[in-house]
mmCIF file of the N, C-alpha and C atoms, coordinates in Angstrom:
data_MODEL
# 
_entry.id   MODEL 
# 
loop_
_atom_site.group_PDB 
_atom_site.id 
_atom_site.type_symbol 
_atom_site.label_atom_id 
_atom_site.label_alt_id 
_atom_site.label_comp_id 
_atom_site.label_asym_id 
_atom_site.label_entity_id 
_atom_site.label_seq_id 
_atom_site.pdbx_PDB_ins_code 
_atom_site.Cartn_x 
_atom_site.Cartn_y 
_atom_site.Cartn_z 
_atom_site.occupancy 
_atom_site.B_iso_or_equiv 
_atom_site.pdbx_formal_charge 
_atom_site.auth_seq_id 
_atom_site.auth_comp_id 
_atom_site.auth_asym_id 
_atom_site.auth_atom_id 
_atom_site.pdbx_PDB_model_num 
ATOM 1   N N  . MET A 1 1  ? 17.159 2.921   35.102  1.00 0.00 ? 1  MET A N  1 
ATOM 2   C CA . MET A 1 1  ? 15.923 3.670   34.979  1.00 0.00 ? 1  MET A CA 1 
ATOM 3   C C  . MET A 1 1  ? 14.976 2.922   34.048  1.00 0.00 ? 1  MET A C  1 
ATOM 4   N N  . PRO A 1 2  ? 13.754 2.706   34.480  1.00 0.00 ? 2  PRO A N  1 
ATOM 5   C CA . PRO A 1 2  ? 12.787 1.958   33.662  1.00 0.00 ? 2  PRO A CA 1 
ATOM 6   C C  . PRO A 1 2  ? 12.491 2.601   32.310  1.00 0.00 ? 2  PRO A C  1 
ATOM 7   N N  . ILE A 1 3  ? 12.502 3.940   32.259  1.00 0.00 ? 3  ILE A N  1 
ATOM 8   C CA . ILE A 1 3  ? 12.197 4.600   30.984  1.00 0.00 ? 3  ILE A CA 1 
ATOM 9   C C  . ILE A 1 3  ? 13.249 4.271   29.926  1.00 0.00 ? 3  ILE A C  1 
ATOM 10  N N  . LEU A 1 4  ? 14.503 4.147   30.335  1.00 0.00 ? 4  LEU A N  1 
ATOM 11  C CA . LEU A 1 4  ? 15.552 3.794   29.382  1.00 0.00 ? 4  LEU A CA 1 
ATOM 12  C C  . LEU A 1 4  ? 15.390 2.367   28.877  1.00 0.00 ? 4  LEU A C  1 
ATOM 13  N N  . ASN A 1 5  ? 14.976 1.471   29.747  1.00 0.00 ? 5  ASN A N  1 
ATOM 14  C CA . ASN A 1 5  ? 14.713 0.093   29.319  1.00 0.00 ? 5  ASN A CA 1 
ATOM 15  C C  . ASN A 1 5  ? 13.575 0.056   28.307  1.00 0.00 ? 5  ASN A C  1 
ATOM 16  N N  . ASP A 1 6  ? 12.521 0.825   28.586  1.00 0.00 ? 6  ASP A N  1 
ATOM 17  C CA . ASP A 1 6  ? 11.388 0.875   27.657  1.00 0.00 ? 6  ASP A CA 1 
ATOM 18  C C  . ASP A 1 6  ? 11.808 1.450   26.314  1.00 0.00 ? 6  ASP A C  1 
ATOM 19  N N  . LEU A 1 7  ? 12.594 2.515   26.343  1.00 0.00 ? 7  LEU A N  1 
ATOM 20  C CA . LEU A 1 7  ? 13.055 3.119   25.090  1.00 0.00 ? 7  LEU A CA 1 
ATOM 21  C C  . LEU A 1 7  ? 13.988 2.190   24.324  1.00 0.00 ? 7  LEU A C  1 
ATOM 22  N N  . ASP A 1 8  ? 14.785 1.419   25.042  1.00 0.00 ? 8  ASP A N  1 
ATOM 23  C CA . ASP A 1 8  ? 15.635 0.420   24.378  1.00 0.00 ? 8  ASP A CA 1 
ATOM 24  C C  . ASP A 1 8  ? 14.792 -0.602  23.628  1.00 0.00 ? 8  ASP A C  1 
ATOM 25  N N  . ILE A 1 9  ? 13.717 -1.044  24.258  1.00 0.00 ? 9  ILE A N  1 
ATOM 26  C CA . ILE A 1 9  ? 12.824 -2.023  23.623  1.00 0.00 ? 9  ILE A CA 1 
ATOM 27  C C  . ILE A 1 9  ? 12.151 -1.408  22.402  1.00 0.00 ? 9  ILE A C  1 
ATOM 28  N N  . ILE A 1 10 ? 11.678 -0.178  22.541  1.00 0.00 ? 10 ILE A N  1 
ATOM 29  C CA . ILE A 1 10 ? 11.035 0.491   21.406  1.00 0.00 ? 10 ILE A CA 1 
ATOM 30  C C  . ILE A 1 10 ? 12.028 0.670   20.259  1.00 0.00 ? 10 ILE A C  1 
ATOM 31  N N  . LEU A 1 11 ? 13.255 1.044   20.575  1.00 0.00 ? 11 LEU A N  1 
ATOM 32  C CA . LEU A 1 11 ? 14.286 1.195   19.545  1.00 0.00 ? 11 LEU A CA 1 
ATOM 33  C C  . LEU A 1 11 ? 14.548 -0.122  18.825  1.00 0.00 ? 11 LEU A C  1 
ATOM 34  N N  . TYR A 1 12 ? 14.629 -1.197  19.578  1.00 0.00 ? 12 TYR A N  1 
ATOM 35  C CA . TYR A 1 12 ? 14.865 -2.512  18.988  1.00 0.00 ? 12 TYR A CA 1 
ATOM 36  C C  . TYR A 1 12 ? 13.705 -2.918  18.079  1.00 0.00 ? 12 TYR A C  1 
ATOM 37  N N  . VAL A 1 13 ? 12.477 -2.689  18.527  1.00 0.00 ? 13 VAL A N  1 
ATOM 38  C CA . VAL A 1 13 ? 11.309 -3.047  17.717  1.00 0.00 ? 13 VAL A CA 1 
ATOM 39  C C  . VAL A 1 13 ? 11.267 -2.198  16.449  1.00 0.00 ? 13 VAL A C  1 
ATOM 40  N N  . GLN A 1 14 ? 11.628 -0.923  16.565  1.00 0.00 ? 14 GLN A N  1 
ATOM 41  C CA . GLN A 1 14 ? 11.681 -0.067  15.376  1.00 0.00 ? 14 GLN A CA 1 
ATOM 42  C C  . GLN A 1 14 ? 12.727 -0.568  14.387  1.00 0.00 ? 14 GLN A C  1 
ATOM 43  N N  . LEU A 1 15 ? 13.847 -0.997  14.909  1.00 0.00 ? 15 LEU A N  1 
ATOM 44  C CA . LEU A 1 15 ? 14.893 -1.541  14.047  1.00 0.00 ? 15 LEU A CA 1 
ATOM 45  C C  . LEU A 1 15 ? 14.383 -2.763  13.281  1.00 0.00 ? 15 LEU A C  1 
ATOM 46  N N  . LEU A 1 16 ? 13.686 -3.647  13.969  1.00 0.00 ? 16 LEU A N  1 
ATOM 47  C CA . LEU A 1 16 ? 13.105 -4.818  13.307  1.00 0.00 ? 16 LEU A CA 1 
ATOM 48  C C  . LEU A 1 16 ? 12.075 -4.402  12.259  1.00 0.00 ? 16 LEU A C  1 
ATOM 49  N N  . GLU A 1 17 ? 11.302 -3.389  12.570  1.00 0.00 ? 17 GLU A N  1 
ATOM 50  C CA . GLU A 1 17 ? 10.286 -2.921  11.628  1.00 0.00 ? 17 GLU A CA 1 
ATOM 51  C C  . GLU A 1 17 ? 10.949 -2.341  10.382  1.00 0.00 ? 17 GLU A C  1 
ATOM 52  N N  . HIS A 1 18 ? 12.072 -1.661  10.535  1.00 0.00 ? 18 HIS A N  1 
ATOM 53  C CA . HIS A 1 18 ? 12.784 -1.118  9.379   1.00 0.00 ? 18 HIS A CA 1 
ATOM 54  C C  . HIS A 1 18 ? 13.334 -2.243  8.498   1.00 0.00 ? 18 HIS A C  1 
ATOM 55  N N  . VAL A 1 19 ? 13.759 -3.330  9.116   1.00 0.00 ? 19 VAL A N  1 
ATOM 56  C CA . VAL A 1 19 ? 14.200 -4.497  8.344   1.00 0.00 ? 19 VAL A CA 1 
ATOM 57  C C  . VAL A 1 19 ? 13.015 -5.045  7.538   1.00 0.00 ? 19 VAL A C  1 
ATOM 58  N N  . ASN A 1 20 ? 11.847 -5.128  8.173   1.00 0.00 ? 20 ASN A N  1 
ATOM 59  C CA . ASN A 1 20 ? 10.646 -5.587  7.465   1.00 0.00 ? 20 ASN A CA 1 
ATOM 60  C C  . ASN A 1 20 ? 10.321 -4.687  6.283   1.00 0.00 ? 20 ASN A C  1 
ATOM 61  N N  . ILE A 1 21 ? 10.358 -3.387  6.508   1.00 0.00 ? 21 ILE A N  1 
ATOM 62  C CA . ILE A 1 21 ? 10.025 -2.437  5.443   1.00 0.00 ? 21 ILE A CA 1 
ATOM 63  C C  . ILE A 1 21 ? 10.971 -2.605  4.258   1.00 0.00 ? 21 ILE A C  1 
ATOM 64  N N  . THR A 1 22 ? 12.254 -2.705  4.540   1.00 0.00 ? 22 THR A N  1 
ATOM 65  C CA . THR A 1 22 ? 13.242 -2.886  3.473   1.00 0.00 ? 22 THR A CA 1 
ATOM 66  C C  . THR A 1 22 ? 13.028 -4.210  2.744   1.00 0.00 ? 22 THR A C  1 
ATOM 67  N N  . SER A 1 23 ? 12.740 -5.258  3.487   1.00 0.00 ? 23 SER A N  1 
ATOM 68  C CA . SER A 1 23 ? 12.495 -6.575  2.876   1.00 0.00 ? 23 SER A CA 1 
ATOM 69  C C  . SER A 1 23 ? 11.270 -6.550  1.985   1.00 0.00 ? 23 SER A C  1 
ATOM 70  N N  . TYR A 1 24 ? 10.198 -5.913  2.474   1.00 0.00 ? 24 TYR A N  1 
ATOM 71  C CA . TYR A 1 24 ? 8.984  -5.831  1.657   1.00 0.00 ? 24 TYR A CA 1 
ATOM 72  C C  . TYR A 1 24 ? 9.239  -5.054  0.376   1.00 0.00 ? 24 TYR A C  1 
ATOM 73  N N  . ARG A 1 25 ? 10.016 -3.985  0.445   1.00 0.00 ? 25 ARG A N  1 
ATOM 74  C CA . ARG A 1 25 ? 10.330 -3.223  -0.777  1.00 0.00 ? 25 ARG A CA 1 
ATOM 75  C C  . ARG A 1 25 ? 11.023 -4.107  -1.805  1.00 0.00 ? 25 ARG A C  1 
ATOM 76  N N  . MET A 1 26 ? 11.994 -4.877  -1.347  1.00 0.00 ? 26 MET A N  1 
ATOM 77  C CA . MET A 1 26 ? 12.720 -5.767  -2.268  1.00 0.00 ? 26 MET A CA 1 
ATOM 78  C C  . MET A 1 26 ? 11.784 -6.833  -2.841  1.00 0.00 ? 26 MET A C  1 
ATOM 79  N N  . LEU A 1 27 ? 10.976 -7.445  -1.981  1.00 0.00 ? 27 LEU A N  1 
ATOM 80  C CA . LEU A 1 27 ? 10.076 -8.500  -2.436  1.00 0.00 ? 27 LEU A CA 1 
ATOM 81  C C  . LEU A 1 27 ? 9.013  -7.966  -3.388  1.00 0.00 ? 27 LEU A C  1 
ATOM 82  N N  . ILE A 1 28 ? 8.562  -6.736  -3.174  1.00 0.00 ? 28 ILE A N  1 
ATOM 83  C CA . ILE A 1 28 ? 7.588  -6.133  -4.086  1.00 0.00 ? 28 ILE A CA 1 
ATOM 84  C C  . ILE A 1 28 ? 8.213  -5.956  -5.470  1.00 0.00 ? 28 ILE A C  1 
ATOM 85  N N  . MET A 1 29 ? 9.462  -5.507  -5.506  1.00 0.00 ? 29 MET A N  1 
ATOM 86  C CA . MET A 1 29 ? 10.139 -5.361  -6.800  1.00 0.00 ? 29 MET A CA 1 
ATOM 87  C C  . MET A 1 29 ? 10.277 -6.707  -7.502  1.00 0.00 ? 29 MET A C  1 
ATOM 88  N N  . ILE A 1 30 ? 10.622 -7.743  -6.747  1.00 0.00 ? 30 ILE A N  1 
ATOM 89  C CA . ILE A 1 30 ? 10.779 -9.079  -7.336  1.00 0.00 ? 30 ILE A CA 1 
ATOM 90  C C  . ILE A 1 30 ? 9.438  -9.602  -7.838  1.00 0.00 ? 30 ILE A C  1 
ATOM 91  N N  . ALA A 1 31 ? 8.382  -9.420  -7.030  1.00 0.00 ? 31 ALA A N  1 
ATOM 92  C CA . ALA A 1 31 ? 7.051  -9.884  -7.440  1.00 0.00 ? 31 ALA A CA 1 
ATOM 93  C C  . ALA A 1 31 ? 6.595  -9.161  -8.706  1.00 0.00 ? 31 ALA A C  1 
ATOM 94  N N  . LYS A 1 32 ? 6.935  -7.888  -8.812  1.00 0.00 ? 32 LYS A N  1 
ATOM 95  C CA . LYS A 1 32 ? 6.565  -7.119  -10.005 1.00 0.00 ? 32 LYS A CA 1 
ATOM 96  C C  . LYS A 1 32 ? 7.282  -7.660  -11.238 1.00 0.00 ? 32 LYS A C  1 
ATOM 97  N N  . ILE A 1 33 ? 8.580  -7.937  -11.099 1.00 0.00 ? 33 ILE A N  1 
ATOM 98  C CA . ILE A 1 33 ? 9.356  -8.471  -12.221 1.00 0.00 ? 33 ILE A CA 1 
ATOM 99  C C  . ILE A 1 33 ? 8.824  -9.840  -12.653 1.00 0.00 ? 33 ILE A C  1 
ATOM 100 N N  . LEU A 1 34 ? 8.466  -10.679 -11.672 1.00 0.00 ? 34 LEU A N  1 
ATOM 101 C CA . LEU A 1 34 ? 7.976  -12.027 -11.972 1.00 0.00 ? 34 LEU A CA 1 
ATOM 102 C C  . LEU A 1 34 ? 6.483  -12.062 -12.317 1.00 0.00 ? 34 LEU A C  1 
ATOM 103 N N  . LYS A 1 35 ? 5.852  -10.874 -12.249 1.00 0.00 ? 35 LYS A N  1 
ATOM 104 C CA . LYS A 1 35 ? 4.423  -10.750 -12.560 1.00 0.00 ? 35 LYS A CA 1 
ATOM 105 C C  . LYS A 1 35 ? 3.550  -11.605 -11.641 1.00 0.00 ? 35 LYS A C  1 
ATOM 106 N N  . TYR A 1 36 ? 3.912  -11.621 -10.352 1.00 0.00 ? 36 TYR A N  1 
ATOM 107 C CA . TYR A 1 36 ? 3.112  -12.295 -9.328  1.00 0.00 ? 36 TYR A CA 1 
ATOM 108 C C  . TYR A 1 36 ? 2.218  -11.241 -8.676  1.00 0.00 ? 36 TYR A C  1 
ATOM 109 N N  . ASP A 1 37 ? 1.128  -10.915 -9.370  1.00 0.00 ? 37 ASP A N  1 
ATOM 110 C CA . ASP A 1 37 ? 0.275  -9.807  -8.937  1.00 0.00 ? 37 ASP A CA 1 
ATOM 111 C C  . ASP A 1 37 ? -0.367 -10.052 -7.571  1.00 0.00 ? 37 ASP A C  1 
ATOM 112 N N  . ASP A 1 38 ? -0.819 -11.276 -7.309  1.00 0.00 ? 38 ASP A N  1 
ATOM 113 C CA . ASP A 1 38 ? -1.441 -11.569 -6.012  1.00 0.00 ? 38 ASP A CA 1 
ATOM 114 C C  . ASP A 1 38 ? -0.425 -11.433 -4.881  1.00 0.00 ? 38 ASP A C  1 
ATOM 115 N N  . ALA A 1 39 ? 0.761  -11.951 -5.096  1.00 0.00 ? 39 ALA A N  1 
ATOM 116 C CA . ALA A 1 39 ? 1.811  -11.848 -4.084  1.00 0.00 ? 39 ALA A CA 1 
ATOM 117 C C  . ALA A 1 39 ? 2.220  -10.389 -3.897  1.00 0.00 ? 39 ALA A C  1 
ATOM 118 N N  . LYS A 1 40 ? 2.298  -9.648  -4.994  1.00 0.00 ? 40 LYS A N  1 
ATOM 119 C CA . LYS A 1 40 ? 2.669  -8.235  -4.919  1.00 0.00 ? 40 LYS A CA 1 
ATOM 120 C C  . LYS A 1 40 ? 1.654  -7.456  -4.093  1.00 0.00 ? 40 LYS A C  1 
ATOM 121 N N  . GLN A 1 41 ? 0.371  -7.718  -4.295  1.00 0.00 ? 41 GLN A N  1 
ATOM 122 C CA . GLN A 1 41 ? -0.676 -7.021  -3.548  1.00 0.00 ? 41 GLN A CA 1 
ATOM 123 C C  . GLN A 1 41 ? -0.574 -7.328  -2.053  1.00 0.00 ? 41 GLN A C  1 
ATOM 124 N N  . LEU A 1 42 ? -0.347 -8.584  -1.724  1.00 0.00 ? 42 LEU A N  1 
ATOM 125 C CA . LEU A 1 42 ? -0.191 -8.981  -0.327  1.00 0.00 ? 42 LEU A CA 1 
ATOM 126 C C  . LEU A 1 42 ? 1.027  -8.308  0.295   1.00 0.00 ? 42 LEU A C  1 
ATOM 127 N N  . LEU A 1 43 ? 2.120  -8.256  -0.437  1.00 0.00 ? 43 LEU A N  1 
ATOM 128 C CA . LEU A 1 43 ? 3.333  -7.605  0.057   1.00 0.00 ? 43 LEU A CA 1 
ATOM 129 C C  . LEU A 1 43 ? 3.121  -6.106  0.250   1.00 0.00 ? 43 LEU A C  1 
ATOM 130 N N  . ILE A 1 44 ? 2.386  -5.481  -0.641  1.00 0.00 ? 44 ILE A N  1 
ATOM 131 C CA . ILE A 1 44 ? 2.087  -4.051  -0.501  1.00 0.00 ? 44 ILE A CA 1 
ATOM 132 C C  . ILE A 1 44 ? 1.277  -3.807  0.765   1.00 0.00 ? 44 ILE A C  1 
ATOM 133 N N  . GLU A 1 45 ? 0.295  -4.660  1.022   1.00 0.00 ? 45 GLU A N  1 
ATOM 134 C CA . GLU A 1 45 ? -0.515 -4.523  2.232   1.00 0.00 ? 45 GLU A CA 1 
ATOM 135 C C  . GLU A 1 45 ? 0.352  -4.683  3.483   1.00 0.00 ? 45 GLU A C  1 
ATOM 136 N N  . ASN A 1 46 ? 1.250  -5.655  3.466   1.00 0.00 ? 46 ASN A N  1 
ATOM 137 C CA . ASN A 1 46 ? 2.145  -5.862  4.606   1.00 0.00 ? 46 ASN A CA 1 
ATOM 138 C C  . ASN A 1 46 ? 3.120  -4.692  4.757   1.00 0.00 ? 46 ASN A C  1 
ATOM 139 N N  . PHE A 1 47 ? 3.601  -4.174  3.643   1.00 0.00 ? 47 PHE A N  1 
ATOM 140 C CA . PHE A 1 47 ? 4.478  -3.005  3.683   1.00 0.00 ? 47 PHE A CA 1 
ATOM 141 C C  . PHE A 1 47 ? 3.764  -1.824  4.330   1.00 0.00 ? 47 PHE A C  1 
ATOM 142 N N  . ASP A 1 48 ? 2.533  -1.582  3.911   1.00 0.00 ? 48 ASP A N  1 
ATOM 143 C CA . ASP A 1 48 ? 1.763  -0.471  4.476   1.00 0.00 ? 48 ASP A CA 1 
ATOM 144 C C  . ASP A 1 48 ? 1.556  -0.647  5.980   1.00 0.00 ? 48 ASP A C  1 
ATOM 145 N N  . GLU A 1 49 ? 1.275  -1.870  6.395   1.00 0.00 ? 49 GLU A N  1 
ATOM 146 C CA . GLU A 1 49 ? 1.087  -2.148  7.819   1.00 0.00 ? 49 GLU A CA 1 
ATOM 147 C C  . GLU A 1 49 ? 2.391  -1.909  8.600   1.00 0.00 ? 49 GLU A C  1 
ATOM 148 N N  . SER A 1 50 ? 3.504  -2.318  8.036   1.00 0.00 ? 50 SER A N  1 
ATOM 149 C CA . SER A 1 50 ? 4.793  -2.098  8.693   1.00 0.00 ? 50 SER A CA 1 
ATOM 150 C C  . SER A 1 50 ? 5.118  -0.609  8.782   1.00 0.00 ? 50 SER A C  1 
ATOM 151 N N  . ALA A 1 51 ? 4.809  0.130   7.740   1.00 0.00 ? 51 ALA A N  1 
ATOM 152 C CA . ALA A 1 51 ? 5.040  1.577   7.763   1.00 0.00 ? 51 ALA A CA 1 
ATOM 153 C C  . ALA A 1 51 ? 4.177  2.237   8.828   1.00 0.00 ? 51 ALA A C  1 
ATOM 154 N N  . ASP A 1 52 ? 2.932  1.799   8.950   1.00 0.00 ? 52 ASP A N  1 
ATOM 155 C CA . ASP A 1 52 ? 2.049  2.326   9.992   1.00 0.00 ? 52 ASP A CA 1 
ATOM 156 C C  . ASP A 1 52 ? 2.579  1.978   11.384  1.00 0.00 ? 52 ASP A C  1 
ATOM 157 N N  . ASN A 1 53 ? 3.053  0.763   11.551  1.00 0.00 ? 53 ASN A N  1 
ATOM 158 C CA . ASN A 1 53 ? 3.618  0.353   12.840  1.00 0.00 ? 53 ASN A CA 1 
ATOM 159 C C  . ASN A 1 53 ? 4.836  1.197   13.187  1.00 0.00 ? 53 ASN A C  1 
ATOM 160 N N  . ASP A 1 54 ? 5.665  1.481   12.201  1.00 0.00 ? 54 ASP A N  1 
ATOM 161 C CA . ASP A 1 54 ? 6.846  2.296   12.434  1.00 0.00 ? 54 ASP A CA 1 
ATOM 162 C C  . ASP A 1 54 ? 6.449  3.679   12.938  1.00 0.00 ? 54 ASP A C  1 
ATOM 163 N N  . LYS A 1 55 ? 5.435  4.265   12.330  1.00 0.00 ? 55 LYS A N  1 
ATOM 164 C CA . LYS A 1 55 ? 4.950  5.577   12.774  1.00 0.00 ? 55 LYS A CA 1 
ATOM 165 C C  . LYS A 1 55 ? 4.411  5.500   14.202  1.00 0.00 ? 55 LYS A C  1 
ATOM 166 N N  . LEU A 1 56 ? 3.717  4.416   14.502  1.00 0.00 ? 56 LEU A N  1 
ATOM 167 C CA . LEU A 1 56 ? 3.173  4.232   15.845  1.00 0.00 ? 56 LEU A CA 1 
ATOM 168 C C  . LEU A 1 56 ? 4.290  4.125   16.881  1.00 0.00 ? 56 LEU A C  1 
ATOM 169 N N  . PHE A 1 57 ? 5.323  3.361   16.580  1.00 0.00 ? 57 PHE A N  1 
ATOM 170 C CA . PHE A 1 57 ? 6.450  3.234   17.507  1.00 0.00 ? 57 PHE A CA 1 
ATOM 171 C C  . PHE A 1 57 ? 7.138  4.580   17.708  1.00 0.00 ? 57 PHE A C  1 
ATOM 172 N N  . LEU A 1 58 ? 7.219  5.373   16.657  1.00 0.00 ? 58 LEU A N  1 
ATOM 173 C CA . LEU A 1 58 ? 7.821  6.699   16.769  1.00 0.00 ? 58 LEU A CA 1 
ATOM 174 C C  . LEU A 1 58 ? 6.983  7.586   17.693  1.00 0.00 ? 58 LEU A C  1 
ATOM 175 N N  . LEU A 1 59 ? 5.671  7.523   17.548  1.00 0.00 ? 59 LEU A N  1 
ATOM 176 C CA . LEU A 1 59 ? 4.791  8.310   18.425  1.00 0.00 ? 59 LEU A CA 1 
ATOM 177 C C  . LEU A 1 59 ? 4.904  7.863   19.877  1.00 0.00 ? 59 LEU A C  1 
ATOM 178 N N  . ILE A 1 60 ? 5.005  6.555   20.095  1.00 0.00 ? 60 ILE A N  1 
ATOM 179 C CA . ILE A 1 60 ? 5.159  6.042   21.456  1.00 0.00 ? 60 ILE A CA 1 
ATOM 180 C C  . ILE A 1 60 ? 6.467  6.535   22.063  1.00 0.00 ? 60 ILE A C  1 
ATOM 181 N N  . ALA A 1 61 ? 7.540  6.459   21.310  1.00 0.00 ? 61 ALA A N  1 
ATOM 182 C CA . ALA A 1 61 ? 8.837  6.924   21.805  1.00 0.00 ? 61 ALA A CA 1 
ATOM 183 C C  . ALA A 1 61 ? 8.791  8.415   22.100  1.00 0.00 ? 61 ALA A C  1 
ATOM 184 N N  . LYS A 1 62 ? 8.157  9.172   21.227  1.00 0.00 ? 62 LYS A N  1 
ATOM 185 C CA . LYS A 1 62 ? 8.042  10.611  21.438  1.00 0.00 ? 62 LYS A CA 1 
ATOM 186 C C  . LYS A 1 62 ? 7.252  10.908  22.703  1.00 0.00 ? 62 LYS A C  1 
ATOM 187 N N  . GLU A 1 63 ? 6.204  10.144  22.937  1.00 0.00 ? 63 GLU A N  1 
ATOM 188 C CA . GLU A 1 63 ? 5.380  10.308  24.135  1.00 0.00 ? 63 GLU A CA 1 
ATOM 189 C C  . GLU A 1 63 ? 6.196  10.008  25.399  1.00 0.00 ? 63 GLU A C  1 
ATOM 190 N N  . TYR A 1 64 ? 7.010  8.974   25.350  1.00 0.00 ? 64 TYR A N  1 
ATOM 191 C CA . TYR A 1 64 ? 7.871  8.638   26.488  1.00 0.00 ? 64 TYR A CA 1 
ATOM 192 C C  . TYR A 1 64 ? 8.849  9.762   26.783  1.00 0.00 ? 64 TYR A C  1 
ATOM 193 N N  . ILE A 1 65 ? 9.429  10.323  25.738  1.00 0.00 ? 65 ILE A N  1 
ATOM 194 C CA . ILE A 1 65 ? 10.455 11.342  25.918  1.00 0.00 ? 65 ILE A CA 1 
ATOM 195 C C  . ILE A 1 65 ? 9.876  12.648  26.448  1.00 0.00 ? 65 ILE A C  1 
ATOM 196 N N  . THR A 1 66 ? 8.694  13.003  25.987  1.00 0.00 ? 66 THR A N  1 
ATOM 197 C CA . THR A 1 66 ? 8.109  14.308  26.358  1.00 0.00 ? 66 THR A CA 1 
ATOM 198 C C  . THR A 1 66 ? 7.233  14.245  27.599  1.00 0.00 ? 66 THR A C  1 
ATOM 199 N N  . SER A 1 67 ? 6.882  13.039  28.086  1.00 0.00 ? 67 SER A N  1 
ATOM 200 C CA . SER A 1 67 ? 6.019  12.955  29.269  1.00 0.00 ? 67 SER A CA 1 
ATOM 201 C C  . SER A 1 67 ? 6.820  13.229  30.534  1.00 0.00 ? 67 SER A C  1 
ATOM 202 N N  . ASP A 1 68 ? 6.105  13.708  31.530  1.00 0.00 ? 68 ASP A N  1 
ATOM 203 C CA . ASP A 1 68 ? 6.756  13.995  32.821  1.00 0.00 ? 68 ASP A CA 1 
ATOM 204 C C  . ASP A 1 68 ? 6.563  12.872  33.810  1.00 0.00 ? 68 ASP A C  1 
# 
């Protein structure tokens, strides 16, 4: 079924996005400790973008599941 293939892809992309989010959290902590303010700001922006993408993927998956 094509819908299952699509949901598999969305699940995989969400998994990758969660890895990004976790990595950014760790890197932000390291940048803070090392006082790399410019790098920390860039990492925060990337973290926010990844969090937004994660929400978007969740909405897409929800739309697939509830659509007829």
